[in-house]
KEZA-410494 format. One line per 8 residues: number of its first residue (from 0); their letters; for each residue z, y, x of C-alpha. Coordinates in steps of 0.5 Angstrom, whole numbers. Layout:
residues N
NUM> a> Z Y X ~ ...
***
This chain:
residues 598
0> mtqrwfdg> 117 240 182 ~ 123 237 179 ~ 122 231 174 ~ 125 226 172 ~ 125 219 173 ~ 126 212 171 ~ 132 208 173 ~ 131 205 180
8> vksvrplt> 135 198 178 ~ 134 197 171 ~ 125 199 172 ~ 125 192 176 ~ 123 186 173 ~ 119 180 173 ~ 111 181 172 ~ 108 177 165
16> ieerrdci> 103 173 166 ~ 98 179 164 ~ 101 183 169 ~ 100 178 175 ~ 92 177 173 ~ 91 185 173 ~ 95 184 180 ~ 90 180 181
24> evarglkv> 84 183 180 ~ 87 190 184 ~ 89 185 190 ~ 82 181 190 ~ 78 189 189 ~ 76 187 182 ~ 79 192 179 ~ 82 199 181
32> antvfrna> 88 201 183 ~ 92 205 181 ~ 94 209 187 ~ 92 207 194 ~ 94 209 201 ~ 88 211 205 ~ 88 212 212 ~ 95 209 214
40> rvvnvfsh> 98 206 220 ~ 101 200 216 ~ 108 197 220 ~ 109 190 218 ~ 115 187 219 ~ 114 181 218 ~ 109 180 225 ~ 112 187 228
48> evyradva> 105 190 229 ~ 102 196 226 ~ 94 197 224 ~ 90 201 220 ~ 90 199 212 ~ 89 201 206 ~ 95 199 201 ~ 93 198 193
56> iigdriag> 99 199 188 ~ 98 198 181 ~ 104 199 177 ~ 110 200 181 ~ 107 194 185 ~ 104 193 191 ~ 98 188 190 ~ 94 188 196
64> igpegayd> 93 191 203 ~ 86 190 206 ~ 81 194 210 ~ 79 201 210 ~ 76 203 204 ~ 77 196 201 ~ 80 199 195 ~ 78 204 190
72> gqeiidce> 84 208 186 ~ 85 213 180 ~ 89 216 185 ~ 87 217 192 ~ 93 218 197 ~ 91 220 204 ~ 97 219 210 ~ 93 223 215
80> ghylvpgl> 93 217 220 ~ 100 217 220 ~ 105 210 219 ~ 107 207 212 ~ 114 204 212 ~ 117 200 208 ~ 123 204 204 ~ 130 203 207
88> ieahthve> 135 200 205 ~ 142 200 206 ~ 147 194 207 ~ 153 198 206 ~ 157 205 204 ~ 161 207 198 ~ 158 213 194 ~ 165 215 193
96> dallvpge> 167 217 200 ~ 161 222 200 ~ 165 226 194 ~ 159 226 190 ~ 157 223 183 ~ 152 217 184 ~ 145 223 182 ~ 147 228 188
104> faralaph> 148 221 193 ~ 142 220 191 ~ 139 226 192 ~ 142 226 199 ~ 139 220 201 ~ 132 219 198 ~ 129 225 203 ~ 131 220 209
112> gtttcisd> 127 214 207 ~ 133 210 204 ~ 130 207 197 ~ 135 201 196 ~ 143 202 197 ~ 148 198 196 ~ 155 202 195 ~ 161 198 194
120> pheianva> 166 202 188 ~ 173 200 190 ~ 175 207 192 ~ 174 209 184 ~ 177 201 182 ~ 184 202 186 ~ 184 209 181 ~ 181 206 175
128> gvegirwl> 180 199 176 ~ 174 195 172 ~ 174 202 167 ~ 172 206 173 ~ 167 201 176 ~ 163 202 169 ~ 164 209 169 ~ 160 209 176
136> maategip> 155 205 174 ~ 153 209 167 ~ 153 215 172 ~ 147 213 177 ~ 143 211 170 ~ 136 215 170 ~ 135 216 179 ~ 129 213 182
144> vrlmytlp> 133 211 189 ~ 136 203 187 ~ 143 204 187 ~ 147 198 187 ~ 153 195 188 ~ 159 190 189 ~ 165 187 186 ~ 170 190 190
152> scvpaspy> 174 184 192 ~ 181 187 195 ~ 184 191 189 ~ 188 193 191 ~ 187 192 199 ~ 194 189 201 ~ 200 188 198 ~ 203 194 202
160> enagaslt> 200 199 198 ~ 200 201 190 ~ 193 203 187 ~ 192 204 180 ~ 189 197 179 ~ 190 191 181 ~ 183 186 180 ~ 182 178 180
168> asdlapla> 176 175 179 ~ 177 174 172 ~ 177 181 172 ~ 170 182 175 ~ 167 176 173 ~ 163 179 167 ~ 160 184 172 ~ 157 180 176
176> rdpriasv> 152 178 172 ~ 150 186 171 ~ 143 185 175 ~ 146 192 179 ~ 151 187 183 ~ 148 185 189 ~ 154 182 193 ~ 162 180 193
184> gevmnfpg> 163 187 196 ~ 167 187 204 ~ 173 182 204 ~ 179 187 208 ~ 185 182 207 ~ 183 178 213 ~ 190 177 214 ~ 190 174 207
192> vlegdqvl> 184 170 207 ~ 187 166 213 ~ 193 164 210 ~ 189 161 204 ~ 191 167 199 ~ 189 164 192 ~ 187 172 189 ~ 182 172 195
200> lemielgr> 179 165 195 ~ 178 166 187 ~ 174 173 189 ~ 170 169 195 ~ 167 164 189 ~ 165 169 184 ~ 158 169 190 ~ 157 162 189
208> pegatarg> 152 160 185 ~ 156 155 181 ~ 160 160 181 ~ 159 167 176 ~ 153 167 177 ~ 147 163 177 ~ 143 167 183 ~ 149 167 187
216> lpvdghap> 151 172 191 ~ 152 174 199 ~ 160 176 201 ~ 161 182 205 ~ 166 182 210 ~ 171 187 214 ~ 174 184 220 ~ 175 189 225
224> elhgldvc> 177 186 232 ~ 178 180 229 ~ 177 174 235 ~ 178 166 236 ~ 179 162 231 ~ 181 167 226 ~ 173 168 226 ~ 172 161 224
232> gyvvagve> 177 161 219 ~ 174 168 216 ~ 167 164 216 ~ 168 158 213 ~ 172 161 207 ~ 166 164 206 ~ 165 170 209 ~ 158 172 211
240> sdhesvsa> 157 179 215 ~ 161 184 218 ~ 160 192 219 ~ 166 193 224 ~ 165 190 229 ~ 168 195 235 ~ 166 191 241 ~ 159 188 244
248> aealeklr> 164 182 245 ~ 166 182 238 ~ 159 182 236 ~ 157 177 240 ~ 162 172 238 ~ 161 173 231 ~ 154 173 231 ~ 155 166 234
256> lgmwlwvr> 159 164 228 ~ 152 165 223 ~ 155 172 220 ~ 150 178 219 ~ 151 184 225 ~ 152 190 221 ~ 151 195 226 ~ 155 201 223
264> egstrnle> 154 208 225 ~ 158 213 220 ~ 164 215 220 ~ 166 211 225 ~ 161 210 231 ~ 159 204 234 ~ 152 203 235 ~ 153 205 242
272> ellpvime> 157 199 244 ~ 154 194 240 ~ 146 196 241 ~ 146 191 248 ~ 148 185 244 ~ 141 187 238 ~ 137 188 245 ~ 139 183 248
280> hkpersgf> 140 177 244 ~ 135 180 238 ~ 138 176 232 ~ 135 176 225 ~ 141 176 223 ~ 142 183 224 ~ 142 190 221 ~ 144 197 221
288> vaddrtpg> 149 201 215 ~ 151 209 216 ~ 158 207 211 ~ 161 213 210 ~ 157 219 212 ~ 159 226 211 ~ 155 230 205 ~ 153 236 210
296> dllregdl> 151 229 216 ~ 146 226 210 ~ 143 233 209 ~ 142 235 215 ~ 141 228 219 ~ 140 223 214 ~ 142 216 213 ~ 139 210 216
304> dhiirrav> 133 215 219 ~ 138 218 222 ~ 140 211 226 ~ 133 209 227 ~ 133 215 231 ~ 139 214 236 ~ 138 207 236 ~ 130 207 238
312> rlgldpiq> 132 214 243 ~ 137 209 246 ~ 132 204 248 ~ 130 199 242 ~ 123 198 239 ~ 121 202 233 ~ 119 197 229 ~ 125 192 230
320> aikmsslh> 129 198 228 ~ 126 200 222 ~ 126 191 221 ~ 134 192 221 ~ 133 198 216 ~ 129 194 211 ~ 127 186 212 ~ 133 183 215
328> paqyfgfk> 138 187 209 ~ 133 185 203 ~ 134 177 206 ~ 141 178 207 ~ 142 180 200 ~ 135 176 197 ~ 132 182 195 ~ 125 178 196
336> drgaiapg> 121 184 192 ~ 122 189 197 ~ 123 190 205 ~ 116 190 207 ~ 109 192 205 ~ 106 186 203 ~ 103 183 196 ~ 108 183 190
344> yladllvv> 113 188 193 ~ 115 195 190 ~ 111 200 193 ~ 117 203 196 ~ 114 206 202 ~ 115 212 207 ~ 109 216 210 ~ 112 217 218
352> pdlhdfrp> 109 221 222 ~ 113 219 229 ~ 116 212 230 ~ 120 214 236 ~ 122 221 232 ~ 123 217 225 ~ 123 223 219 ~ 120 221 213
360> rrvyiggq> 114 226 211 ~ 114 223 203 ~ 118 217 201 ~ 116 214 194 ~ 120 210 190 ~ 116 205 186 ~ 110 208 187 ~ 112 214 185
368> lvaengka> 112 221 190 ~ 120 223 190 ~ 122 226 195 ~ 117 230 200 ~ 118 234 207 ~ 126 233 207 ~ 127 235 199 ~ 128 230 194
376> lfeapslp> 123 232 187 ~ 128 230 182 ~ 135 233 179 ~ 141 228 179 ~ 141 226 172 ~ 148 229 167 ~ 155 225 167 ~ 155 220 161
384> svhleavm> 161 221 157 ~ 162 214 157 ~ 168 211 161 ~ 169 218 163 ~ 176 218 160 ~ 178 213 165 ~ 176 218 171 ~ 180 224 169
392> qtirlrdf> 187 226 170 ~ 188 220 175 ~ 194 225 178 ~ 201 222 176 ~ 206 224 181 ~ 214 222 179 ~ 220 224 182 ~ 216 228 188
400> svdrlrlp> 219 234 191 ~ 220 236 199 ~ 227 232 200 ~ 222 226 200 ~ 217 227 206 ~ 225 228 211 ~ 224 222 215 ~ 231 220 218
408> ghsgkarv> 232 219 225 ~ 235 221 231 ~ 232 224 237 ~ 230 219 243 ~ 224 214 243 ~ 219 212 236 ~ 213 209 235 ~ 208 214 233
416> iglipdqi> 200 213 229 ~ 195 215 234 ~ 189 217 233 ~ 182 215 237 ~ 177 219 237 ~ 169 216 232 ~ 174 210 231 ~ 177 208 225
424> vtedrlme> 182 203 228 ~ 189 207 230 ~ 194 205 236 ~ 202 205 236 ~ 203 210 241 ~ 212 210 244 ~ 213 218 244 ~ 219 222 245
432> veardgyl> 221 226 238 ~ 226 230 236 ~ 232 230 231 ~ 234 235 227 ~ 241 234 222 ~ 240 226 222 ~ 232 227 220 ~ 226 227 225
440> vaaperdl> 222 234 226 ~ 214 235 229 ~ 213 238 234 ~ 206 241 234 ~ 206 243 241 ~ 205 236 243 ~ 200 234 238 ~ 206 230 234
448> lkvavver> 206 231 227 ~ 209 229 221 ~ 205 225 215 ~ 206 222 208 ~ 203 218 203 ~ 205 220 197 ~ 204 214 190 ~ 200 218 185
456> ywrgrvgv> 200 212 178 ~ 207 215 176 ~ 211 210 181 ~ 214 216 186 ~ 213 211 193 ~ 213 216 199 ~ 212 213 205 ~ 213 218 211
464> gllhglgl> 211 217 219 ~ 209 221 225 ~ 202 222 228 ~ 199 224 234 ~ 192 225 236 ~ 191 230 231 ~ 191 237 234 ~ 194 241 228
472> qqgamass> 198 247 230 ~ 201 250 224 ~ 201 249 216 ~ 198 242 213 ~ 193 239 210 ~ 193 233 205 ~ 187 229 201 ~ 187 225 194
480> vahdahni> 181 221 198 ~ 186 215 202 ~ 184 209 203 ~ 184 204 199 ~ 189 206 194 ~ 187 213 194 ~ 194 216 194 ~ 196 223 197
488> vvvgsnds> 196 222 203 ~ 198 229 207 ~ 200 232 215 ~ 204 238 218 ~ 207 241 222 ~ 213 242 216 ~ 215 240 210 ~ 214 246 206
496> dmalavre> 207 247 207 ~ 206 239 206 ~ 210 240 200 ~ 205 246 197 ~ 200 242 199 ~ 202 236 196 ~ 203 239 189 ~ 197 243 189
504> ierlqggl> 193 236 189 ~ 197 235 183 ~ 195 242 179 ~ 187 240 181 ~ 187 233 179 ~ 185 231 186 ~ 181 234 192 ~ 183 237 200
512> vvvangei> 188 242 201 ~ 189 246 207 ~ 196 249 207 ~ 199 255 212 ~ 205 260 211 ~ 206 257 205 ~ 200 260 202 ~ 195 255 199
520> iatlplpl> 188 257 205 ~ 182 253 202 ~ 181 246 197 ~ 176 242 195 ~ 177 240 187 ~ 175 232 187 ~ 177 231 179 ~ 173 225 178
528> ggivspqp> 178 220 180 ~ 182 225 185 ~ 175 222 190 ~ 170 225 187 ~ 166 232 185 ~ 161 233 180 ~ 157 239 184 ~ 151 239 187
536> veevardl> 151 236 194 ~ 149 242 197 ~ 156 246 194 ~ 160 240 196 ~ 157 239 203 ~ 159 248 205 ~ 166 246 201 ~ 167 240 206
544> egldqvvt> 165 244 212 ~ 169 250 210 ~ 175 247 210 ~ 173 242 217 ~ 172 250 220 ~ 178 252 217 ~ 183 246 220 ~ 179 247 227
552> emgvkiah> 181 254 227 ~ 189 252 226 ~ 188 247 231 ~ 185 241 230 ~ 181 238 234 ~ 177 232 231 ~ 170 231 228 ~ 170 231 220
560> pfgflsfl> 178 231 220 ~ 179 229 214 ~ 175 223 213 ~ 180 221 218 ~ 186 224 215 ~ 183 219 209 ~ 183 212 214 ~ 190 213 216
568> alsvvpsl> 193 209 210 ~ 187 203 210 ~ 192 198 210 ~ 187 193 213 ~ 185 196 220 ~ 189 195 226 ~ 194 198 229 ~ 199 202 226
576> kitdlgil> 198 205 218 ~ 201 209 212 ~ 202 207 205 ~ 206 209 200 ~ 211 204 202 ~ 212 206 209 ~ 209 205 216 ~ 205 198 216
584> dvdawsii> 205 195 223 ~ 198 192 221 ~ 198 187 228 ~ 204 185 225 ~ 203 185 218 ~ 210 188 216 ~ 213 194 214 ~ 217 198 220
592> svqesy> 221 203 221 ~ 218 208 226 ~ 226 207 230 ~ 228 200 228 ~ 227 198 236 ~ 230 204 239
***
């Protein structure tokens, strides 16, 4: 049954004295509760145990937990001996990276037990600035999942790309006071932090209690493969967490320096590598994040529940896995009202039959049933008109033609971006290349392709390079989802198909496109900011997987290829990347020529 729901974040408020009196009476068994969860095995993340108990609810809060039969309720929910688990808290993701509007994203999350979700809106912020963030937040109103946001700290991500906006601390300070803001978003430009960049340090200052808000905000990090004394510099600057560790040694190093370790199992998969650190050291400052799962993966596999299942299969204690997905993120963000089943906490609860095969059967937010048997029981609200103009008609090409995709050079050796399966980091590969008439050409038979980033904010910049490891044998694939500036990234076996793909994205005003032999083969329109679809999650999942199948038949040999395509432009992740300014050597922190040393 479709129902209308409250706003999951705005509905949270301190209890009045009279409401507290009611809670006290219910907690003591002197007053009938609104709802009682009975015949439950309660998972206690404080004492790390499971025991039978009744849980009494009044309003949207847990009033009391007592022996079976201790409470009477207007409604009795029989848990049938299943486990009662606190709602899961996603500590880091991006709504826009699922290509979905917030309501559809919530419909994908809720059946899997994620009841609070922290999303960094730096994708839409790079496209449309503060107005884009305000549109995203307006589109979040009216959904039950407690979808919260961060203050995007790096817009643009680095000086080596052109985005649609450039934000400073003063631009974001007014947003910091909004109750839907949970933290300062991932500080990706760690080279800038280590150099003492004024803009970045002012962004970090937004998290101080004496900064933009008296409550203070944690500061999220993003520093893959950062080691040694540089990690000390990053931490002393004020960065508190990181979800980018790719090795056990790196993770332990950061933990030892007091950072919160978020183990990611999403677009990049680091669980197997990092889990031994968790199992050996049992750190309290640790948790799981999904970070950028596709809509199809969200629907089929889930969010944090998927990570819990995998971690338990790999040997982690189920209660510890739940704790890392509930209490730990709540403590990081300073949430004193969620992350556990305890008196006074929000009644965000999951009924789970088996902790070793973690699949929520029923999901409650604020005591209200929002999902059951893998299906959301609410529809996404209509998109608001407020701030909508900021995210429409955002693809504006200037002086683009097929000639802009040429790459001058000579036959010989060249530095090529090398893809690494399941990772967003890349390699700097030295390969033999061929030139014709003074321009380097693709060699798809050797898995050597042309790659370009076309700036889409009317500046007319185009960066061109070479790519190895995708496997595409013909045609071209292009996307206006290209982290983090979200210019158009295109890869292909020939310039004419690449140019056609770029022009089709311009016509669609954003999207994913596949071209072969001068014909448009498949598309997924993303007209909202050039990165988001207004369509239902099921349709977006179907269309994206259709595109994946098409390019797989054209030779692509990695899973989720459009996701990897989007990360080729992420200018703060080693080693070689490409932006509208050209090929970036992230390790040397400079734009290079692909043949400058050869």
